[in-house]
C-alpha positions in Angstrom: 0.2 0.0 0.0 1.5 3.2 -0.9 2.0 6.5 1.3 -0.9 8.6 -0.1 -3.3 5.0 0.1 -2.7 4.7 3.6 -3.2 8.3 4.3 -6.9 7.8 2.5 -7.8 5.0 4.3 -7.2 6.7 7.6 -7.5 10.3 7.1 -10.8 9.8 4.3 -10.8 12.1 1.3 -11.0 15.6 3.3 -7.6 14.8 4.4 -6.0 14.0 1.3 -7.5 17.3 -0.3 -6.1 19.3 2.4 -3.0 17.2 1.7 -2.9 17.4 -2.1 -2.5 21.8 -1.4 1.0 21.2 -0.6 2.1 19.5 -3.9 2.5 22.1 -6.5 4.9 23.7 -4.1 6.8 19.9 -4.8 5.9 19.4 -8.1 7.1 22.8 -9.5 10.1 23.3 -11.3 12.8 19.7 -11.2 16.0 20.5 -9.4 17.9 19.1 -12.3 17.6 19.8 -15.8 19.1 17.8 -18.7 19.4 18.7 -22.5 20.2 16.8 -25.6 22.0 19.3 -28.0 23.4 18.3 -31.4 26.9 18.3 -30.3 29.7 19.3 -28.0 31.2 22.7 -27.3 34.1 24.3 -29.6 35.7 26.4 -26.7 35.1 27.1 -23.0 36.9 29.9 -23.3 34.1 32.6 -24.4 36.4 35.1 -25.9 36.9 32.1 -28.2 33.6 31.3 -29.6 30.5 32.8 -31.4 29.0 29.2 -32.4 24.9 29.0 -31.8 25.4 25.7 -30.5 28.3 27.0 -28.1 25.9 29.6 -27.1 24.1 27.6 -24.6 27.3 27.1 -22.5 28.2 31.2 -22.7 24.6 32.6 -22.0 24.0 30.2 -18.7 27.5 30.9 -17.2 28.5 34.5 -18.3 26.5 37.8 -18.7 27.0 40.5 -21.6 26.3 44.2 -21.2 23.1 43.5 -22.6 20.8 40.9 -24.0 18.0 40.2 -26.9 14.6 39.4 -25.2 12.5 37.2 -26.7 11.0 39.8 -29.1 13.9 41.3 -29.9 14.3 44.1 -27.9 17.4 45.0 -26.5 17.5 44.9 -22.6 19.9 45.9 -19.4 22.3 43.2 -18.1 25.7 43.7 -16.7 24.8 47.4 -17.9 22.2 49.3 -16.1 22.1 52.0 -19.1 23.5 53.0 -22.3 23.8 56.7 -24.0 25.7 57.6 -27.2 26.9 60.5 -28.3 25.3 62.7 -31.7 27.3 61.1 -34.4 26.6 57.6 -33.0 31.1 57.2 -32.0 31.1 57.6 -28.6 29.0 55.2 -26.3 28.7 55.0 -22.6 27.5 52.4 -20.4 26.8 52.4 -16.8 27.4 49.1 -14.7 25.6 47.2 -12.0 27.2 47.8 -8.8 27.5 44.9 -6.7 27.6 42.3 -9.7 29.9 39.0 -8.0 32.3 36.7 -10.5 31.8 33.1 -8.6 35.2 33.3 -7.1 33.5 36.4 -5.7 35.4 38.8 -7.4 33.6 41.8 -8.1 32.9 43.3 -12.0 34.3 46.7 -12.3 34.8 48.5 -15.8 38.7 47.3 -15.8 37.1 43.5 -16.7 35.2 45.0 -19.4 38.2 47.1 -20.6 40.1 43.4 -20.1 37.7 41.2 -22.2 37.5 43.4 -25.1 40.8 44.6 -25.7 41.8 40.3 -25.1 39.0 39.8 -28.0 40.7 42.7 -30.6 44.2 41.3 -30.1 43.2 38.2 -31.0 43.3 37.6 -35.0 42.3 33.7 -34.4 38.7 34.5 -32.5 35.5 34.9 -35.0 34.3 37.3 -31.6 36.7 40.0 -33.2 34.6 40.2 -36.3 31.6 41.5 -33.9 34.2 44.1 -32.0 36.4 45.3 -35.2 34.2 48.6 -34.8 35.6 49.6 -31.8 38.5 52.1 -31.8 39.1 51.7 -28.3 37.7 51.0 -24.5 38.7 53.0 -21.4 37.2 52.7 -17.5 35.8 56.0 -16.9 35.3 54.8 -13.3 35.3 51.5 -11.7 31.4 51.6 -13.2 31.4 53.7 -16.0 32.8 52.2 -19.8 33.1 53.9 -22.1 33.7 52.8 -26.7 34.6 54.8 -29.0 34.1 53.8 -32.6 35.9 53.9 -35.8 32.6 54.3 -37.5 29.1 55.4 -36.1 27.0 52.1 -35.4 23.3 52.7 -34.4 23.4 49.0 -33.0 26.2 48.7 -30.9 23.8 48.0 -27.9 22.6 45.1 -29.9 26.1 44.3 -31.0 28.0 44.2 -27.3 25.5 41.5 -26.5 27.7 38.8 -28.1 30.6 39.8 -25.6 30.4 37.9 -22.3 32.7 39.7 -19.6 35.5 38.0 -18.4 37.3 38.3 -15.0 40.7 40.0 -15.3 41.7 39.2 -12.1 41.2 35.8 -12.2 42.5 35.3 -15.9 46.0 36.7 -14.3 45.8 34.3 -11.7 45.1 31.4 -13.6 46.5 32.1 -16.8 45.2 30.9 -20.4 45.9 27.4 -20.4 44.0 27.1 -16.6 41.2 29.5 -17.7 40.2 27.7 -20.9 39.6 24.3 -19.0 37.8 26.1 -16.3 36.7 29.8 -16.3 34.4 31.9 -14.3 32.0 34.4 -15.3 29.3 36.5 -13.4 26.1 34.3 -14.7 23.1 32.4 -13.2 25.7 29.1 -13.4 28.9 28.0 -12.3 30.8 25.4 -14.6 31.3 22.6 -12.5 32.4 19.2 -15.0 32.9 19.2 -18.8 33.5 16.1 -19.9 34.1 16.1 -24.1 32.1 14.8 -26.0 30.2 13.7 -22.9 28.9 16.0 -20.5 28.5 19.4 -19.9 27.2 19.9 -15.7 26.3 23.6 -14.0 24.9 24.8 -11.2 23.1 27.1 -9.7 24.8 30.6 -8.9 22.6 30.9 -5.7 24.1 34.3 -5.4 23.4 35.7 -8.6 22.7 39.5 -9.0 19.1 38.7 -10.7 18.4 35.9 -7.6 19.1 32.4 -7.3 17.5 30.3 -10.4 15.0 27.5 -9.5 17.1 25.2 -12.0 19.4 24.1 -9.5 21.4 22.0 -11.9 21.8 22.1 -15.9 23.4 18.8 -17.3 24.4 19.3 -21.6 24.7 15.8 -23.3 26.3 16.2 -26.7 23.9 13.6 -29.0 25.1 14.4 -32.2 22.1 11.7 -34.1 19.0 12.8 -34.4 17.4 9.4 -34.2 19.9 8.7 -30.9 18.4 12.5 -29.2 14.1 11.1 -29.9 15.5 7.9 -28.3 17.0 9.9 -25.1 13.9 11.8 -24.3 11.7 9.0 -25.5 13.5 7.1 -22.5 13.5 9.6 -20.0 17.5 10.0 -20.3 16.8 13.6 -20.7 14.1 16.6 -20.5 14.6 18.5 -23.1 15.9 18.2 -27.0 15.4 21.6 -29.1 16.1 19.8 -32.3 14.5 16.8 -32.8 14.1 15.2 -36.7 10.9 15.8 -38.5 10.5 12.0 -39.4 9.9 11.2 -35.8 7.6 14.2 -34.9 4.4 11.7 -34.7 6.5 9.1 -32.4 7.0 11.8 -30.2 3.8 13.4 -30.0 1.8 9.9 -29.5 4.2 9.3 -26.0 1.9 10.7 -23.1 5.0 12.0 -21.2 6.2 14.7 -24.1 5.1 17.9 -25.5 6.5 18.1 -28.9 6.1 21.7 -31.3 7.1 23.6 -34.1 8.4 27.1 -33.1 10.0 29.8 -34.9 13.8 29.8 -35.6 16.3 32.3 -36.4 18.9 30.9 -38.9 18.7 31.0 -42.7 19.8 27.6 -44.6 21.5 28.2 -47.8 24.9 27.5 -50.0 28.3 29.2 -50.4 29.7 29.4 -53.4 34.0 29.7 -53.9 33.7 31.7 -56.3 37.2 31.9 -56.9 37.7 28.5 -58.1 36.0 27.0 -61.7 33.4 26.1 -62.4 31.9 28.3 -60.0 33.4 31.3 -60.8 31.2 31.5 -63.6 27.8 32.8 -62.9 25.8 30.7 -65.1 26.8 27.9 -63.3 25.6 29.6 -59.8 22.3 30.2 -61.6 21.8 27.0 -62.8 22.5 25.7 -59.4 20.1 28.7 -57.9 17.2 27.0 -60.5 18.0 23.4 -60.4 16.5 23.6 -56.8 12.9 22.8 -55.2 13.4 24.5 -51.8 9.4 24.0 -51.5 9.8 20.4 -51.9 12.8 20.6 -49.2 10.6 22.8 -46.9 7.2 20.9 -47.3 7.9 17.0 -48.0 11.4 16.1 -47.0 11.1 18.6 -43.8 7.7 17.8 -43.4 6.8 21.5 -42.9 9.7 22.5 -40.3 11.2 24.8 -43.1 9.5 27.5 -45.1 11.5 28.4 -48.6 12.8 31.6 -48.7 14.7 34.5 -51.1 16.3 36.3 -48.4 19.2 35.6 -46.1 17.6 36.5 -42.9 14.2 35.1 -41.6 10.7 37.2 -40.5 12.2 37.2 -36.5 14.9 39.7 -38.0 15.4 43.5 -38.3 16.0 43.5 -42.3 13.7 40.6 -43.6 11.9 41.6 -46.6 9.1 39.6 -47.5 9.4 41.0 -51.1 11.8 38.9 -52.1 10.6 35.5 -53.3 11.9 31.7 -53.5 13.5 31.2 -56.7 11.2 29.4 -58.8 12.0 25.3 -59.3 13.3 25.5 -62.8 14.8 22.1 -63.5 14.7 22.5 -68.1 16.2 25.9 -67.1 18.8 24.7 -65.1 20.5 21.8 -67.7 20.9 24.8 -70.8 22.3 27.2 -68.5 24.8 24.3 -67.4 25.5 23.5 -71.0 25.6 27.3 -71.9 28.3 27.7 -69.1 31.0 25.4 -70.8 30.9 23.5 -67.9 33.6 20.9 -68.7 32.5 17.9 -66.1 34.5 19.0 -62.8 33.5 17.5 -60.0 32.2 19.8 -57.5 32.7 19.5 -53.7 29.3 19.9 -51.3 30.9 20.7 -48.1 28.2 20.7 -44.8 28.3 20.4 -40.9 26.2 17.3 -40.3 25.0 17.5 -36.7 24.8 21.0 -36.4 21.1 21.1 -38.1 17.8 19.0 -38.8 18.3 15.8 -41.5 21.2 17.9 -43.0 22.8 14.7 -44.8 18.6 14.1 -46.1 19.0 17.8 -47.3 22.3 17.1 -48.7 21.7 14.5 -50.7 18.8 16.0 -52.3 20.7 19.2 -53.0 23.2 16.7 -54.7 20.5 14.9 -56.6 18.8 18.2 -58.1 22.5 19.6 -59.3 22.9 15.9 -60.5 19.6 16.3 -62.9 21.1 19.7 -64.0 24.1 17.9 -65.3 26.7 18.9 -62.8 29.1 16.2 -61.0 28.7 16.8 -57.1 31.1 15.0 -54.4 29.0 14.8 -50.8 31.5 16.1 -48.0 30.0 15.2 -44.6 31.6 17.4 -41.4 31.5 17.2 -38.0 30.3 20.5 -36.7 33.6 20.7 -34.9 35.7 20.8 -38.0 33.6 22.5 -40.5 33.1 25.8 -38.5 36.7 27.1 -38.5 36.8 26.3 -42.6 33.8 28.4 -42.5 35.0 30.9 -40.8 38.2 30.8 -43.0 36.3 30.8 -45.7 38.6 27.7 -46.9 36.0 25.7 -48.5 37.3 24.4 -52.4 33.3 24.4 -53.7 30.0 24.6 -52.0 29.1 24.8 -48.4 25.5 24.0 -47.2 25.3 25.4 -43.9 22.4 27.5 -41.4 23.4 31.2 -40.3 21.5 33.6 -38.6 21.4 36.2 -36.1 20.7 35.6 -32.2 20.7 39.2 -31.8 17.1 38.9 -34.5 18.9 42.0 -36.8 20.6 41.6 -40.6 24.1 43.3 -39.3 25.3 40.2 -38.3 24.7 38.1 -41.2 25.4 41.4 -42.9 29.0 42.3 -41.7 29.8 37.9 -41.5 29.1 37.5 -45.7 28.8 40.8 -47.0 31.4 43.4 -46.0 35.2 43.2 -47.0 37.6 41.5 -44.6 34.7 39.6 -43.9 34.4 35.3 -43.9 33.3 35.6 -47.6 34.8 34.5 -51.1 34.5 37.8 -52.3 32.3 40.9 -51.7 30.4 43.1 -54.1 32.1 46.4 -53.3 28.7 48.4 -53.9 27.3 45.9 -50.7 29.9 46.5 -49.0 29.1 50.9 -49.0 25.8 49.7 -48.1 26.5 47.4 -45.2 28.3 50.3 -43.8 25.7 53.1 -44.7 23.0 50.9 -43.1 24.8 51.1 -39.7 24.2 55.1 -39.3 21.1 54.6 -40.5 18.8 55.1 -36.7 15.3 55.9 -38.7 14.3 52.0 -39.1 12.6 52.4 -42.6 15.8 54.3 -43.9 17.8 51.2 -42.7 15.2 48.7 -43.4 15.6 50.6 -47.8 19.0 50.2 -47.6 19.4 46.3 -46.2 16.7 45.4 -49.4 19.3 46.7 -51.5 22.4 45.2 -50.3 20.2 42.1 -50.7 18.7 43.1 -54.2 22.3 42.7 -55.4 23.5 39.5 -53.4 20.3 38.5 -55.8 21.9 39.3 -58.8 25.2 37.7 -58.2 24.4 34.7 -56.4 27.3 33.9 -53.8 24.5 33.0 -51.8 21.7 31.0 -52.3 19.3 30.9 -49.5 17.2 27.9 -49.4 14.7 28.0 -46.6 14.0 29.5 -42.5 14.9 26.9 -40.6 12.3 26.3 -37.6 12.6 24.3 -34.2 11.2 21.3 -32.9 11.4 20.6 -29.9 10.5 18.1 -27.1 9.8 18.2 -23.7 8.7 16.5 -20.8 5.3 17.7 -20.1 6.0 18.3 -15.9 8.2 21.1 -17.5 6.8 24.3 -19.2 9.1 25.4 -22.0 8.6 28.5 -23.7 11.8 28.6 -26.9 13.3 31.9 -28.0 13.9 31.8 -31.9 17.6 31.3 -31.5 16.8 27.8 -30.0 19.5 28.6 -26.8 18.4 27.0 -23.3 18.6 29.6 -21.0 18.0 27.6 -17.9 17.5 30.4 -15.6 14.6 31.3 -17.8 12.6 28.5 -16.3 10.4 29.3 -13.4 
């Protein structure tokens, strides 16, 4: 006989009803939450990584000066407030007082200056791309920091959300090697353990300046295979999976213990051409690939609606999205004709992609290769682990075509523009006119004016076809019904957001 059965037998239903009034408190958010991710984190030093996957770790262990809210607006975080000069060249941030690092040290302006200067001095980090606009950073007093920029920048308060603040004292004491293995932040969670390719364990920071998190222990489990993540969720090995395969949605929804839903995403799946190498330097070949792909079939049939075909490199959640850009129409006959007209000599075109970074990567890559083959092109599929793919993507070192999903956790086109459309970016080739427009849109505070400039950039890009947007990537997440969860468009799991 169970405990509750004995209560009913000895005290009656009235006593049981009174007792059950205490149950909601007992059944609140679980003390431990285990999350299944598509892969492991590339690095623990927050100044060394900008990958969306790594944000799951960084945003829980560290704080930035600002943060992006669910609706895309900019919110104060370590900075209480900020102001800027009329020419947008000087930005001053006022820091919160009383914020502590995990070792008990105080956060001050010196830590902000140290973090930013560390990134600017490191030519190997992808984070430098988002801070290169900074000319100088200086401490005005212990809780005031001033940034001077090399050019006017209307959304610097949004851009600085990528930079997570490190402890200067702890870094100087530990040294770069030790820090890279066991860093500390000011965030809602402390790093307890990282066993690469197996698990990361975080524990709640009970002294967090926003208050102690409800989830006391978070575990991130890298599970690269989509089917394995689904199995782990069904078996109860993990409590939440933010990326699930469309093919298993029906099975997962049938479980009485799970909630499975589709939510908006922040990334666009696209192709990049190395336009410096034949045959991809030929615009007719790029146009042929563009027209050879049936985007609607990929999004609606292969992905079962967990994608939406698109003609622009940013999703609807982003500032800069323009619905007038329609997906390229599927025209296999035109594609074949363009290949013949191009003088294509039968060169094998590599198609490289990360096979554990977005939903059904292998299947979609195979479909793309099939469409290209039908158009008369020879394709070689080259799947890679994300940790191997990402450094090559950052350095633009692919020989042929790369297939990737990219987007802005700032919910602004700026991230995509400065990463792919500006001189000095990760692009194989940059259109000079686009480069001018990318810099111009940064100076435009008026949103309609900024939107017009961004649309001009994407209009020019659609002509040269250095990039081919394919489809918006939606999220399929699964979670135990005992847990309430509303995902952000970026798909990042904020452990502190669970109430």
